[in-house]
PyMOL CGO cylinders between C-alpha atoms (Angstrom):
from pymol import cmd
from pymol.cgo import CYLINDER

trace = [
    CYLINDER, 7.40, 4.36, 16.05, 4.86, 0.86, 16.50, 0.3, 1, 1, 1, 1, 1, 1,
    CYLINDER, 4.86, 0.86, 16.50, 4.85, -2.57, 15.85, 0.3, 1, 1, 1, 1, 1, 1,
    CYLINDER, 4.85, -2.57, 15.85, 2.45, -3.33, 12.27, 0.3, 1, 1, 1, 1, 1, 1,
    CYLINDER, 2.45, -3.33, 12.27, 1.97, -5.54, 9.94, 0.3, 1, 1, 1, 1, 1, 1,
    CYLINDER, 1.97, -5.54, 9.94, 4.63, -5.49, 7.33, 0.3, 1, 1, 1, 1, 1, 1,
    CYLINDER, 4.63, -5.49, 7.33, 7.05, -3.00, 8.94, 0.3, 1, 1, 1, 1, 1, 1,
    CYLINDER, 7.05, -3.00, 8.94, 10.50, -3.09, 8.23, 0.3, 1, 1, 1, 1, 1, 1,
    CYLINDER, 10.50, -3.09, 8.23, 12.62, -5.47, 10.01, 0.3, 1, 1, 1, 1, 1, 1,
    CYLINDER, 12.62, -5.47, 10.01, 10.30, -7.90, 10.80, 0.3, 1, 1, 1, 1, 1, 1,
    CYLINDER, 10.30, -7.90, 10.80, 8.81, -10.70, 9.02, 0.3, 1, 1, 1, 1, 1, 1,
    CYLINDER, 8.81, -10.70, 9.02, 5.77, -9.91, 7.98, 0.3, 1, 1, 1, 1, 1, 1,
    CYLINDER, 5.77, -9.91, 7.98, 7.58, -6.96, 6.33, 0.3, 1, 1, 1, 1, 1, 1,
    CYLINDER, 7.58, -6.96, 6.33, 10.06, -9.75, 4.98, 0.3, 1, 1, 1, 1, 1, 1,
    CYLINDER, 10.06, -9.75, 4.98, 6.90, -11.83, 3.43, 0.3, 1, 1, 1, 1, 1, 1,
    CYLINDER, 6.90, -11.83, 3.43, 5.38, -8.62, 2.06, 0.3, 1, 1, 1, 1, 1, 1,
    CYLINDER, 5.38, -8.62, 2.06, 8.36, -7.78, 0.24, 0.3, 1, 1, 1, 1, 1, 1,
    CYLINDER, 8.36, -7.78, 0.24, 9.01, -11.52, -0.98, 0.3, 1, 1, 1, 1, 1, 1,
    CYLINDER, 9.01, -11.52, -0.98, 5.47, -11.23, -2.58, 0.3, 1, 1, 1, 1, 1, 1,
    CYLINDER, 5.47, -11.23, -2.58, 6.31, -7.94, -4.28, 0.3, 1, 1, 1, 1, 1, 1,
    CYLINDER, 6.31, -7.94, -4.28, 8.99, -9.72, -5.56, 0.3, 1, 1, 1, 1, 1, 1,
    CYLINDER, 8.99, -9.72, -5.56, 8.06, -12.52, -6.76, 0.3, 1, 1, 1, 1, 1, 1,
    CYLINDER, 8.06, -12.52, -6.76, 4.66, -11.12, -8.05, 0.3, 1, 1, 1, 1, 1, 1,
    CYLINDER, 4.66, -11.12, -8.05, 6.95, -8.98, -10.25, 0.3, 1, 1, 1, 1, 1, 1,
    CYLINDER, 6.95, -8.98, -10.25, 9.14, -11.28, -11.89, 0.3, 1, 1, 1, 1, 1, 1,
    CYLINDER, 9.14, -11.28, -11.89, 6.14, -13.75, -12.45, 0.3, 1, 1, 1, 1, 1, 1,
    CYLINDER, 6.14, -13.75, -12.45, 4.48, -10.26, -14.34, 0.3, 1, 1, 1, 1, 1, 1,
    CYLINDER, 4.48, -10.26, -14.34, 8.02, -10.05, -16.33, 0.3, 1, 1, 1, 1, 1, 1,
    CYLINDER, 8.02, -10.05, -16.33, 8.16, -13.69, -17.30, 0.3, 1, 1, 1, 1, 1, 1,
    CYLINDER, 8.16, -13.69, -17.30, 4.60, -14.23, -18.45, 0.3, 1, 1, 1, 1, 1, 1,
    CYLINDER, 4.60, -14.23, -18.45, 4.61, -11.12, -20.69, 0.3, 1, 1, 1, 1, 1, 1,
    CYLINDER, 4.61, -11.12, -20.69, 8.61, -12.18, -22.15, 0.3, 1, 1, 1, 1, 1, 1,
    CYLINDER, 8.61, -12.18, -22.15, 7.09, -15.58, -23.13, 0.3, 1, 1, 1, 1, 1, 1,
    CYLINDER, 7.09, -15.58, -23.13, 4.18, -13.63, -24.96, 0.3, 1, 1, 1, 1, 1, 1,
    CYLINDER, 4.18, -13.63, -24.96, 5.76, -13.92, -28.90, 0.3, 1, 1, 1, 1, 1, 1,
    CYLINDER, 5.76, -13.92, -28.90, 5.07, -9.99, -30.18, 0.3, 1, 1, 1, 1, 1, 1,
    CYLINDER, 5.07, -9.99, -30.18, 4.98, -8.06, -26.68, 0.3, 1, 1, 1, 1, 1, 1,
    CYLINDER, 4.98, -8.06, -26.68, 8.06, -5.53, -27.57, 0.3, 1, 1, 1, 1, 1, 1,
    CYLINDER, 8.06, -5.53, -27.57, 5.74, -3.80, -30.27, 0.3, 1, 1, 1, 1, 1, 1,
    CYLINDER, 5.74, -3.80, -30.27, 3.49, -2.36, -27.93, 0.3, 1, 1, 1, 1, 1, 1,
    CYLINDER, 3.49, -2.36, -27.93, 5.19, 0.04, -25.95, 0.3, 1, 1, 1, 1, 1, 1,
    CYLINDER, 5.19, 0.04, -25.95, 2.84, -0.25, -22.84, 0.3, 1, 1, 1, 1, 1, 1,
    CYLINDER, 2.84, -0.25, -22.84, 3.57, -3.65, -22.76, 0.3, 1, 1, 1, 1, 1, 1,
    CYLINDER, 3.57, -3.65, -22.76, 7.52, -2.41, -22.66, 0.3, 1, 1, 1, 1, 1, 1,
    CYLINDER, 7.52, -2.41, -22.66, 6.92, 0.03, -20.12, 0.3, 1, 1, 1, 1, 1, 1,
    CYLINDER, 6.92, 0.03, -20.12, 4.70, -2.88, -17.78, 0.3, 1, 1, 1, 1, 1, 1,
    CYLINDER, 4.70, -2.88, -17.78, 8.40, -5.04, -18.52, 0.3, 1, 1, 1, 1, 1, 1,
    CYLINDER, 8.40, -5.04, -18.52, 10.57, -1.88, -17.36, 0.3, 1, 1, 1, 1, 1, 1,
    CYLINDER, 10.57, -1.88, -17.36, 8.08, -1.11, -14.01, 0.3, 1, 1, 1, 1, 1, 1,
    CYLINDER, 8.08, -1.11, -14.01, 8.24, -4.70, -12.79, 0.3, 1, 1, 1, 1, 1, 1,
    CYLINDER, 8.24, -4.70, -12.79, 12.25, -4.91, -13.25, 0.3, 1, 1, 1, 1, 1, 1,
    CYLINDER, 12.25, -4.91, -13.25, 11.80, -2.01, -11.15, 0.3, 1, 1, 1, 1, 1, 1,
    CYLINDER, 11.80, -2.01, -11.15, 9.55, -3.23, -8.33, 0.3, 1, 1, 1, 1, 1, 1,
    CYLINDER, 9.55, -3.23, -8.33, 12.20, -6.30, -8.93, 0.3, 1, 1, 1, 1, 1, 1,
    CYLINDER, 12.20, -6.30, -8.93, 14.79, -4.42, -7.86, 0.3, 1, 1, 1, 1, 1, 1,
    CYLINDER, 14.79, -4.42, -7.86, 13.88, -2.09, -5.23, 0.3, 1, 1, 1, 1, 1, 1,
    CYLINDER, 13.88, -2.09, -5.23, 11.69, -5.45, -3.49, 0.3, 1, 1, 1, 1, 1, 1,
    CYLINDER, 11.69, -5.45, -3.49, 15.09, -7.73, -3.49, 0.3, 1, 1, 1, 1, 1, 1,
    CYLINDER, 15.09, -7.73, -3.49, 16.93, -4.78, -1.82, 0.3, 1, 1, 1, 1, 1, 1,
    CYLINDER, 16.93, -4.78, -1.82, 14.55, -3.86, 0.83, 0.3, 1, 1, 1, 1, 1, 1,
    CYLINDER, 14.55, -3.86, 0.83, 13.83, -8.21, 1.44, 0.3, 1, 1, 1, 1, 1, 1,
    CYLINDER, 13.83, -8.21, 1.44, 17.55, -8.53, 1.48, 0.3, 1, 1, 1, 1, 1, 1,
    CYLINDER, 17.55, -8.53, 1.48, 17.97, -5.44, 4.02, 0.3, 1, 1, 1, 1, 1, 1,
    CYLINDER, 17.97, -5.44, 4.02, 14.85, -7.30, 6.30, 0.3, 1, 1, 1, 1, 1, 1,
    CYLINDER, 14.85, -7.30, 6.30, 16.53, -10.72, 6.32, 0.3, 1, 1, 1, 1, 1, 1,
    CYLINDER, 16.53, -10.72, 6.32, 19.66, -8.37, 7.50, 0.3, 1, 1, 1, 1, 1, 1,
    CYLINDER, 19.66, -8.37, 7.50, 18.05, -6.90, 10.29, 0.3, 1, 1, 1, 1, 1, 1,
    CYLINDER, 18.05, -6.90, 10.29, 15.94, -10.32, 11.88, 0.3, 1, 1, 1, 1, 1, 1,
    CYLINDER, 15.94, -10.32, 11.88, 19.82, -11.58, 11.45, 0.3, 1, 1, 1, 1, 1, 1,
    CYLINDER, 19.82, -11.58, 11.45, 21.57, -9.13, 13.52, 0.3, 1, 1, 1, 1, 1, 1,
    CYLINDER, 21.57, -9.13, 13.52, 18.10, -8.38, 15.19, 0.3, 1, 1, 1, 1, 1, 1,
    CYLINDER, 18.10, -8.38, 15.19, 18.18, -4.57, 14.51, 0.3, 1, 1, 1, 1, 1, 1,
    CYLINDER, 18.18, -4.57, 14.51, 15.64, -2.13, 14.59, 0.3, 1, 1, 1, 1, 1, 1,
    CYLINDER, 15.64, -2.13, 14.59, 14.92, -0.26, 11.00, 0.3, 1, 1, 1, 1, 1, 1,
    CYLINDER, 14.92, -0.26, 11.00, 12.43, 2.22, 12.62, 0.3, 1, 1, 1, 1, 1, 1,
    CYLINDER, 12.43, 2.22, 12.62, 14.36, 5.41, 12.34, 0.3, 1, 1, 1, 1, 1, 1,
    CYLINDER, 14.36, 5.41, 12.34, 12.55, 8.52, 10.56, 0.3, 1, 1, 1, 1, 1, 1,
    CYLINDER, 12.55, 8.52, 10.56, 14.98, 8.65, 8.04, 0.3, 1, 1, 1, 1, 1, 1,
    CYLINDER, 14.98, 8.65, 8.04, 14.93, 5.17, 6.61, 0.3, 1, 1, 1, 1, 1, 1,
    CYLINDER, 14.93, 5.17, 6.61, 11.10, 5.01, 7.07, 0.3, 1, 1, 1, 1, 1, 1,
    CYLINDER, 11.10, 5.01, 7.07, 10.66, 8.66, 4.92, 0.3, 1, 1, 1, 1, 1, 1,
    CYLINDER, 10.66, 8.66, 4.92, 13.16, 6.77, 1.95, 0.3, 1, 1, 1, 1, 1, 1,
    CYLINDER, 13.16, 6.77, 1.95, 10.78, 3.43, 2.26, 0.3, 1, 1, 1, 1, 1, 1,
    CYLINDER, 10.78, 3.43, 2.26, 7.94, 5.99, 2.22, 0.3, 1, 1, 1, 1, 1, 1,
    CYLINDER, 7.94, 5.99, 2.22, 9.36, 8.03, -0.99, 0.3, 1, 1, 1, 1, 1, 1,
    CYLINDER, 9.36, 8.03, -0.99, 10.54, 4.44, -2.75, 0.3, 1, 1, 1, 1, 1, 1,
    CYLINDER, 10.54, 4.44, -2.75, 7.36, 3.00, -2.05, 0.3, 1, 1, 1, 1, 1, 1,
    CYLINDER, 7.36, 3.00, -2.05, 5.22, 5.42, -3.57, 0.3, 1, 1, 1, 1, 1, 1,
    CYLINDER, 5.22, 5.42, -3.57, 7.01, 6.14, -6.49, 0.3, 1, 1, 1, 1, 1, 1,
    CYLINDER, 7.01, 6.14, -6.49, 6.96, 2.16, -7.39, 0.3, 1, 1, 1, 1, 1, 1,
    CYLINDER, 6.96, 2.16, -7.39, 3.53, 2.32, -6.39, 0.3, 1, 1, 1, 1, 1, 1,
    CYLINDER, 3.53, 2.32, -6.39, 2.49, 4.58, -8.92, 0.3, 1, 1, 1, 1, 1, 1,
    CYLINDER, 2.49, 4.58, -8.92, 4.85, 3.08, -11.83, 0.3, 1, 1, 1, 1, 1, 1,
    CYLINDER, 4.85, 3.08, -11.83, 3.51, -0.32, -11.03, 0.3, 1, 1, 1, 1, 1, 1,
    CYLINDER, 3.51, -0.32, -11.03, -0.39, 1.20, -11.39, 0.3, 1, 1, 1, 1, 1, 1,
    CYLINDER, -0.39, 1.20, -11.39, 0.17, 3.16, -14.55, 0.3, 1, 1, 1, 1, 1, 1,
    CYLINDER, 0.17, 3.16, -14.55, 1.74, 0.64, -16.46, 0.3, 1, 1, 1, 1, 1, 1,
    CYLINDER, 1.74, 0.64, -16.46, -0.50, -2.32, -15.37, 0.3, 1, 1, 1, 1, 1, 1,
    CYLINDER, -0.50, -2.32, -15.37, -3.31, 0.15, -16.13, 0.3, 1, 1, 1, 1, 1, 1,
    CYLINDER, -3.31, 0.15, -16.13, -2.19, 1.25, -19.33, 0.3, 1, 1, 1, 1, 1, 1,
    CYLINDER, -2.19, 1.25, -19.33, -1.49, -2.41, -20.67, 0.3, 1, 1, 1, 1, 1, 1,
    CYLINDER, -1.49, -2.41, -20.67, -4.58, -3.49, -19.25, 0.3, 1, 1, 1, 1, 1, 1,
    CYLINDER, -4.58, -3.49, -19.25, -6.22, -0.88, -21.64, 0.3, 1, 1, 1, 1, 1, 1,
    CYLINDER, -6.22, -0.88, -21.64, -4.45, -2.82, -24.63, 0.3, 1, 1, 1, 1, 1, 1,
    CYLINDER, -4.45, -2.82, -24.63, -5.60, -5.94, -24.23, 0.3, 1, 1, 1, 1, 1, 1,
    CYLINDER, -5.60, -5.94, -24.23, -9.56, -4.70, -23.60, 0.3, 1, 1, 1, 1, 1, 1,
    CYLINDER, -9.56, -4.70, -23.60, -8.88, -3.39, -26.71, 0.3, 1, 1, 1, 1, 1, 1,
    CYLINDER, -8.88, -3.39, -26.71, -7.36, -5.97, -28.65, 0.3, 1, 1, 1, 1, 1, 1,
    CYLINDER, -7.36, -5.97, -28.65, -9.32, -8.62, -26.83, 0.3, 1, 1, 1, 1, 1, 1,
    CYLINDER, -9.32, -8.62, -26.83, -12.94, -7.41, -26.63, 0.3, 1, 1, 1, 1, 1, 1,
    CYLINDER, -12.94, -7.41, -26.63, -13.26, -4.26, -28.96, 0.3, 1, 1, 1, 1, 1, 1,
    CYLINDER, -13.26, -4.26, -28.96, -11.11, -5.14, -32.36, 0.3, 1, 1, 1, 1, 1, 1,
    CYLINDER, -11.11, -5.14, -32.36, -11.13, -9.00, -31.89, 0.3, 1, 1, 1, 1, 1, 1,
    CYLINDER, -11.13, -9.00, -31.89, -7.07, -9.57, -32.68, 0.3, 1, 1, 1, 1, 1, 1,
    CYLINDER, -7.07, -9.57, -32.68, -6.96, -12.61, -30.18, 0.3, 1, 1, 1, 1, 1, 1,
    CYLINDER, -6.96, -12.61, -30.18, -9.36, -14.55, -32.05, 0.3, 1, 1, 1, 1, 1, 1,
    CYLINDER, -9.36, -14.55, -32.05, -8.54, -14.22, -34.99, 0.3, 1, 1, 1, 1, 1, 1,
    CYLINDER, -8.54, -14.22, -34.99, -5.88, -16.36, -37.28, 0.3, 1, 1, 1, 1, 1, 1,
    CYLINDER, -5.88, -16.36, -37.28, -4.40, -13.76, -39.26, 0.3, 1, 1, 1, 1, 1, 1,
    CYLINDER, -4.40, -13.76, -39.26, -3.45, -11.46, -36.29, 0.3, 1, 1, 1, 1, 1, 1,
    CYLINDER, -3.45, -11.46, -36.29, -3.33, -13.78, -33.38, 0.3, 1, 1, 1, 1, 1, 1,
    CYLINDER, -3.33, -13.78, -33.38, -1.56, -12.05, -29.90, 0.3, 1, 1, 1, 1, 1, 1,
    CYLINDER, -1.56, -12.05, -29.90, -1.11, -14.15, -26.96, 0.3, 1, 1, 1, 1, 1, 1,
    CYLINDER, -1.11, -14.15, -26.96, -3.69, -12.36, -25.14, 0.3, 1, 1, 1, 1, 1, 1,
    CYLINDER, -3.69, -12.36, -25.14, -3.85, -14.76, -22.47, 0.3, 1, 1, 1, 1, 1, 1,
    CYLINDER, -3.85, -14.76, -22.47, -0.25, -14.66, -21.31, 0.3, 1, 1, 1, 1, 1, 1,
    CYLINDER, -0.25, -14.66, -21.31, -0.76, -10.85, -21.57, 0.3, 1, 1, 1, 1, 1, 1,
    CYLINDER, -0.76, -10.85, -21.57, -3.51, -10.83, -18.75, 0.3, 1, 1, 1, 1, 1, 1,
    CYLINDER, -3.51, -10.83, -18.75, -1.87, -13.54, -16.87, 0.3, 1, 1, 1, 1, 1, 1,
    CYLINDER, -1.87, -13.54, -16.87, 1.15, -11.31, -16.62, 0.3, 1, 1, 1, 1, 1, 1,
    CYLINDER, 1.15, -11.31, -16.62, -1.07, -8.08, -16.18, 0.3, 1, 1, 1, 1, 1, 1,
    CYLINDER, -1.07, -8.08, -16.18, -2.83, -10.03, -13.00, 0.3, 1, 1, 1, 1, 1, 1,
    CYLINDER, -2.83, -10.03, -13.00, 0.61, -10.54, -11.95, 0.3, 1, 1, 1, 1, 1, 1,
    CYLINDER, 0.61, -10.54, -11.95, 1.79, -7.00, -12.18, 0.3, 1, 1, 1, 1, 1, 1,
    CYLINDER, 1.79, -7.00, -12.18, -2.18, -5.88, -10.24, 0.3, 1, 1, 1, 1, 1, 1,
    CYLINDER, -2.18, -5.88, -10.24, -1.12, -8.55, -7.34, 0.3, 1, 1, 1, 1, 1, 1,
    CYLINDER, -1.12, -8.55, -7.34, 2.62, -6.83, -7.00, 0.3, 1, 1, 1, 1, 1, 1,
    CYLINDER, 2.62, -6.83, -7.00, 0.27, -3.57, -6.88, 0.3, 1, 1, 1, 1, 1, 1,
    CYLINDER, 0.27, -3.57, -6.88, -1.79, -4.75, -4.26, 0.3, 1, 1, 1, 1, 1, 1,
    CYLINDER, -1.79, -4.75, -4.26, 1.53, -5.77, -2.04, 0.3, 1, 1, 1, 1, 1, 1,
    CYLINDER, 1.53, -5.77, -2.04, 3.04, -2.64, -2.89, 0.3, 1, 1, 1, 1, 1, 1,
    CYLINDER, 3.04, -2.64, -2.89, 0.02, -0.31, -1.97, 0.3, 1, 1, 1, 1, 1, 1,
    CYLINDER, 0.02, -0.31, -1.97, -0.46, -2.54, 1.53, 0.3, 1, 1, 1, 1, 1, 1,
    CYLINDER, -0.46, -2.54, 1.53, 3.47, -1.64, 2.08, 0.3, 1, 1, 1, 1, 1, 1,
    CYLINDER, 3.47, -1.64, 2.08, 3.12, 2.02, 0.97, 0.3, 1, 1, 1, 1, 1, 1,
    CYLINDER, 3.12, 2.02, 0.97, 0.06, 2.24, 3.53, 0.3, 1, 1, 1, 1, 1, 1,
    CYLINDER, 0.06, 2.24, 3.53, 2.17, 0.49, 6.34, 0.3, 1, 1, 1, 1, 1, 1,
    CYLINDER, 2.17, 0.49, 6.34, 5.41, 2.71, 5.76, 0.3, 1, 1, 1, 1, 1, 1,
    CYLINDER, 5.41, 2.71, 5.76, 3.22, 6.00, 5.73, 0.3, 1, 1, 1, 1, 1, 1,
    CYLINDER, 3.22, 6.00, 5.73, 1.59, 5.48, 9.25, 0.3, 1, 1, 1, 1, 1, 1,
    CYLINDER, 1.59, 5.48, 9.25, 5.25, 4.64, 10.14, 0.3, 1, 1, 1, 1, 1, 1,
    CYLINDER, 5.25, 4.64, 10.14, 6.09, 7.87, 9.16, 0.3, 1, 1, 1, 1, 1, 1,
    CYLINDER, 6.09, 7.87, 9.16, 3.69, 9.60, 10.27, 0.3, 1, 1, 1, 1, 1, 1,
    CYLINDER, 3.69, 9.60, 10.27, 3.45, 7.77, 14.25, 0.3, 1, 1, 1, 1, 1, 1,
    CYLINDER, 3.45, 7.77, 14.25, 7.07, 8.84, 14.39, 0.3, 1, 1, 1, 1, 1, 1,
]
cmd.load_cgo(trace, "trace")
């Protein structure tokens, strides 16, 4: 297998996983800090998806730290296959959650104007920041899953 940016057991892979984990945690934090988020299924789905992403990314970051510490190569076909499947699942869930949440915010902010009226004032800016962090998380996952796919293909 080749040495690529973001490959498992490398410093760049560790940085990619830490970026995924931090952005997903930030997305959760911004969404939880917004009052009334639990009334909307798409926002709850975003929390669940980002929670899974935090666990997956943190686990792989710990594995990268371990591999770097003992100088172990993590690039065997079985491990990379597991990473590919895990990254694809979390990438799909994260993108679906971010898109559905973005659709709700666009509907409420631009079409129904729920964010501007005093009676139904929603913290749309917090929702938007959370969703932006979710899309950044997905971007990092997309890079990671792309690299893992090419590593698996080169085996």
